[in-house]
N, C-alpha and C positions, 0 to 999 in steps of 0.2 A: 389467542393462539389459533392457528389454522390446523385443527386436529387431523383433517384429511391429508394435508401436506405432510405432516410428520409421519403419519401412518403409511402413506405411499412411499416415502423415502425408506422407512424401515422395511417395508415389504419388498423393496428393490434390493435389499441386502446391505444397506449402509448403516453403520453404527452411528445413530443420530447423536448420541452423547459425545462420541469422539469428534464427529463433525462440528458440533456446537463448540466444543473446546477449541478447535482450530479456527473457527470463524470468530470467536470472541478474542482469541490471541491475535488474530489479524486485525480485528477492529481496534484493539489496543495499540498494535504497532502503527496503524494508520493515524490514530489520534495523537499518539506521542510523537510520531514523526512530524506531523503538522506543527506541533510545538517546537521540537528541536530544529526543524528546518527554518522556522521563523528566526531563531537565534543565529543559526548559521548564515542565513541570508543577510542579516544586518551586519555581519562581519566580513562580507565579501566587498571589500573596498579597494581603492587604488586601481591602477591600470589593469592589473590582472583580474581582480575580483569583480569589477563592474561588468565585465562581459558575461559573467556567470549569473549575475543577480536575477535576470529575467528567467533564466532556465530554472534556477532554484525556486523562484516564485511560482512558476507553472507547476513544478513537481509538488510543491507545498500545497497549493490549492487543490490539485488533483488527489493528493492523499487525503485531504479533508473530505472530498467528494466520495472517495472510496469508503471512508468511515460511515458517511451518511447512507451510502448505498447498501452497506452490509447490515445495518441495524434492522430493517424490516425482515430480512431473511432469518436473522437470529431469533427474532420474536415469533415469526411464523412457525419455526421449528420447536418452539417452546422454551427457548433460551432467554437469558436476560443478562444485562451488564451488572457488575458489582455496584453497590451503592457508595463505595469509597474510592476516590480518585487514586490514592496511593496503591490500593489493591489492584485497580484496573491497570495502572501503569506497569505494575510488576508482572502482569499476565502476558505482556507483549511477546509475540512470537519472534521478534527480532531485538537485538540489543539496542539500547538508546543511541541515537545519532548525535552524541554530545559534541560540543565545540572542542577542538583539540587544544592541547596545552598552550600552543602558540596561536592565538586567534588571528594573527596576521599572515599565517602560512596558508596561502590559497591552495597549494597542492595537498596539504594535510586536510583541509576542508573538503576538497574533491574526493580524497580517499574515504572520508566519512560518508559522503553522499553516495558514492558508488557502492560501498559496502552495504549500506542500508537498502539500496535498490536491488542488489544481488540477493540479499536475504528475502526481500519481498517476492522476487521472481521464484525462488525455491519454495516459499510458503504457498503461493497460489498454484504453482505447478502441482504440488502435493494435493491440494484440494481438488484440482481438476482431475488428477489421476483417481482420487477416491470417489468422485461423483460421476465420472464419464459413463454415459449410458444408463445411469441409475437415478440421479437427481438432476433433472434437466435445468431447473431454475437456478440452483446453486452453481451448477457447472457453467451455465452461460454468464452468470454474474462474475464468478471467479475468472473465467476466461477473459471477460471484458477488462477486469482490473489487471490481469496478467499482461494483456496487450499494452496497457499504459505503463506498467512497471518496466517492461522490456524497453520501451522507448526512453523512459527516465534513465535507466542504466546506460543505454547507448549514448545519450547526450553527455553524461558525465564521463564515461570511459573515453569518448573522443577527446575531451579536454585533457585527459591524462596521456594522450598520445598512443592509445592502444589500437588505433586504426579506425578507418571509416566504417560507419554502420548503415548508412543509407537512410537514417531517420532525420527528420528536420523538426525544429521547434514549431509548435503549433502557433498559428496566428488566429486571433479572434477568440472563439469559445474554447473552454477547456473541457477535458474529459469526453472526447468524441465517442469512445467505446462504452463508457459507463453512464453517459447522459440518459440513456433510455431507462435506467434503473433508478434515476433520481426523480423525486416528486416535489 
């Protein structure tokens, strides 16, 4: 653990235990979303679903990257993940993005996807608000993840016909904002 990092964040006025709780909840949400998006992606079939498959795959991989990027900061601040997968799953800051009752209903799958992304946007906005001007490293990491989550939401909301967002699917490498936090 980086004792100086935790001390500096505490001295700046951040409740580190509360911050760790939020970071672990988000790590759980990212990890479980990676799992659930795998299941959702496999069910995006047919004329309507095939067009979404690559978008869901990009969001899925980036959520895994978000999980990987969060872990060092959790441990730097003295936190740790539970040793039990069920317990970790249940800590998620967002509800599970489970396959809808009708797995062939592409619109229902889109609703699950956009709901998950909107929850993530709220979660990371909260962490940014908590750490702005106080914990620069956590703020920058959360802001980077937030940027990608906003794009994920925009991709799925456009397919629901909620209007244009101005965001485009990434070509080539994933996680352009979070990449600098990956090792």
